[in-house]
C-alpha positions in Angstrom: -0.1 0.0 0.3 1.6 3.6 -1.0 1.4 6.8 1.1 -1.9 8.2 -1.3 -3.9 4.8 -0.3 -2.6 4.7 3.1 -4.0 8.7 3.3 -7.3 7.6 1.5 -7.7 5.5 4.1 -6.9 8.0 7.6 -8.8 11.1 6.1 -10.2 13.5 8.7 -13.1 15.7 8.0 -11.4 17.7 5.9 -13.0 16.1 2.6 -10.8 15.2 -0.4 -12.1 15.4 -3.8 -9.6 13.4 -6.5 -9.7 11.2 -9.8 -8.4 7.5 -9.1 -5.7 7.8 -11.8 -4.6 11.2 -10.3 -2.4 9.0 -7.2 -0.5 7.1 -9.7 0.8 10.2 -11.2 1.6 12.1 -8.6 4.3 9.0 -7.7 5.3 9.2 -11.0 6.1 12.8 -11.1 6.6 13.8 -7.2 8.3 11.1 -5.5 11.7 12.1 -6.3 11.2 15.3 -4.3 9.5 13.9 -1.5 12.1 13.9 0.8 13.8 17.1 -0.1 12.9 20.8 1.9 10.8 21.9 -1.3 8.6 25.2 -1.6 5.1 23.7 -2.8 2.0 25.9 -4.3 -1.7 24.6 -4.6 -4.2 26.2 -6.5 -7.2 25.5 -4.9 -8.4 24.6 -1.4 -11.8 24.1 -1.4 -12.7 21.5 1.9 -9.2 21.1 2.7 -8.8 17.8 2.2 -5.1 18.0 0.1 -3.5 20.0 2.9 -3.3 17.3 5.3 -2.0 14.8 2.4 0.2 17.0 0.7 2.0 17.7 4.2 2.7 14.5 5.0 3.6 13.7 1.6 6.2 16.3 1.3 7.2 15.9 5.2 10.1 18.3 4.8 9.2 21.2 3.3 10.0 24.5 3.9 7.0 26.3 2.6 3.6 25.3 1.8 1.1 28.2 0.4 -2.4 27.3 -0.9 -4.7 29.6 -2.6 -8.6 29.6 -2.8 -11.3 32.3 -3.9 -13.2 31.4 -1.1 -12.5 33.8 2.1 -13.9 30.1 4.2 -11.0 28.5 3.1 -8.8 30.6 5.9 -10.4 28.2 8.5 -7.6 26.1 7.0 -4.8 27.8 7.9 -2.4 26.0 10.3 1.3 26.1 11.4 3.9 25.6 8.5 0.8 26.1 6.3 0.1 29.5 4.0 -3.8 29.6 3.3 -4.1 33.2 0.8 -7.1 34.1 -1.0 -7.2 35.8 -4.2 -8.4 34.8 -7.7 -5.8 32.7 -9.8 -6.9 34.9 -12.7 -5.3 38.1 -11.3 -2.0 38.2 -12.0 -1.3 40.7 -9.5 -2.5 39.0 -6.6 -0.7 35.9 -8.4 2.5 38.2 -8.2 2.1 39.1 -4.7 2.0 35.2 -3.7 5.3 35.1 -5.9 6.6 37.7 -4.3 6.3 36.9 -0.8 6.5 33.0 -0.7 7.9 31.8 -4.2 9.9 30.5 -5.8 8.4 27.1 -5.8 9.7 23.6 -6.6 6.0 22.1 -6.9 3.0 24.0 -7.7 -0.6 22.3 -8.7 -3.3 24.0 -10.0 -6.5 22.4 -8.8 -8.4 25.5 -9.0 -11.1 26.7 -11.1 -10.7 24.2 -14.1 -11.8 27.2 -16.3 -9.6 27.3 -19.4 -8.7 30.8 -19.4 -7.8 31.0 -15.3 -5.4 27.7 -16.3 -3.7 29.2 -19.1 -3.4 32.6 -17.1 -2.2 31.2 -13.9 0.6 29.1 -15.6 1.5 32.0 -17.4 2.0 33.9 -14.3 3.6 31.4 -12.5 5.7 29.7 -14.9 8.6 32.2 -14.2 8.7 31.2 -10.5 9.2 27.7 -10.8 12.7 26.9 -9.6 14.9 24.6 -12.2 13.7 21.2 -12.5 10.5 22.1 -10.6 7.2 20.8 -11.9 4.0 22.4 -12.6 0.9 20.2 -12.9 -2.3 21.5 -14.1 -4.9 18.7 -12.6 -8.8 18.1 -14.4 -7.4 19.4 -17.9 -10.6 17.1 -19.3 -12.5 20.5 -18.9 -10.6 21.4 -22.0 -13.0 19.3 -23.8 -16.3 21.0 -22.0 -17.3 24.2 -23.8 -19.1 25.3 -20.7 -15.4 25.7 -19.3 -13.8 27.5 -22.3 -13.1 24.6 -24.1 -14.7 22.1 -26.8 -12.6 19.6 -28.7 -9.8 21.2 -31.0 -11.1 24.7 -29.4 -8.0 26.4 -29.7 -8.5 28.5 -25.9 -8.3 25.0 -24.4 -5.6 24.4 -22.2 -5.3 21.8 -23.8 -4.2 23.5 -27.1 -2.4 25.8 -25.4 -0.1 22.7 -23.5 -0.1 21.4 -27.4 1.5 25.1 -28.9 4.0 24.4 -25.9 5.2 21.7 -27.2 5.8 23.3 -30.3 7.7 25.8 -28.6 9.7 23.1 -26.7 11.0 22.0 -30.3 11.6 25.3 -32.0 14.9 25.4 -32.2 14.8 22.6 -34.9 12.3 24.4 -37.3 14.1 25.7 -40.4 10.7 27.5 -41.2 11.7 31.4 -39.8 9.0 32.8 -40.5 6.5 30.2 -40.1 7.8 29.2 -36.9 10.7 31.3 -35.6 12.3 29.9 -32.3 10.6 30.9 -29.0 12.5 31.3 -25.4 10.7 28.9 -23.7 12.5 26.6 -25.4 15.2 27.4 -22.9 13.9 26.5 -20.0 10.6 23.5 -20.6 12.4 20.4 -20.2 9.9 18.5 -21.1 5.6 18.2 -21.3 4.0 15.2 -20.4 0.6 14.2 -20.9 -1.5 11.8 -19.1 -5.3 11.4 -18.1 -6.0 14.8 -17.8 -3.3 16.0 -15.6 -0.7 17.5 -17.9 3.2 18.0 -16.2 5.2 20.5 -17.3 9.3 20.4 -16.0 11.9 23.2 -15.9 15.2 23.0 -16.9 17.1 26.3 -16.6 19.2 27.7 -20.0 19.0 24.3 -21.8 21.3 24.8 -24.4 20.9 23.2 -27.8 21.3 19.9 -28.2 24.7 18.4 -29.9 25.3 15.1 -31.8 27.6 13.0 -30.8 29.2 9.9 -32.6 31.2 7.2 -31.5 33.3 4.9 -33.4 35.7 2.4 -31.4 35.1 4.0 -28.3 35.8 7.6 -29.6 33.2 9.8 -29.3 32.8 13.3 -31.5 30.5 16.1 -30.7 29.0 18.6 -32.4 26.9 21.5 -32.8 27.0 22.3 -36.7 23.9 21.3 -37.4 22.7 24.6 -35.6 25.5 26.7 -36.5 24.0 26.5 -40.5 23.1 30.1 -41.8 22.7 31.2 -38.4 19.8 29.7 -37.2 18.8 26.9 -34.4 17.9 24.3 -37.5 19.2 20.4 -37.6 17.0 20.5 -41.2 18.3 23.4 -43.1 21.5 21.9 -45.1 22.1 25.0 -47.6 25.7 27.0 -46.3 
């Protein structure tokens, strides 16, 4: 029985709401940080059930911050737990959270689940993720619900926004400068992983362009010529 299974069997009167597949994703994405002195932020408190779950999981965390739009959630504040009241679509509020409590190793968005709110929060909070940090967005199935600003292939949905992040992560490989220019996000988005209703983004600060490696008889050569052609970051452009 893993941590989350044990936790669910020993909850108190603070109700927790999660989809069953989330717990496996949590373990995959967060277990390597479990015994480290991390800084943690979750958007969405509701009935307070995730506060003891995350406190128990990240026992060595030095900062545990939770935000919600509902002032009644202040009743869940306790020693070493910050509960802040504000709207996740309010950039000014989020910037104050960053200023007073950031940066963060882990951010989890379990807030309104509205696509526009998820996008606004990500754009505002991503700079506050530390190197090698993780940003998780839950309930991304709402990207397929028109009532939440989504809908299948709706460009305004968080799923489609995340697909564009995948493109940006690869932008330095493109040889179509005008159509698809290099994006600065290629320098710090290390990976984007899609799970059922959760998307995980990891940061790697100041990534360098990939190097091409060959090895023959134990002799290794490394070069970046593919990215130097025409001064463009493209491995496919081979005209000099």
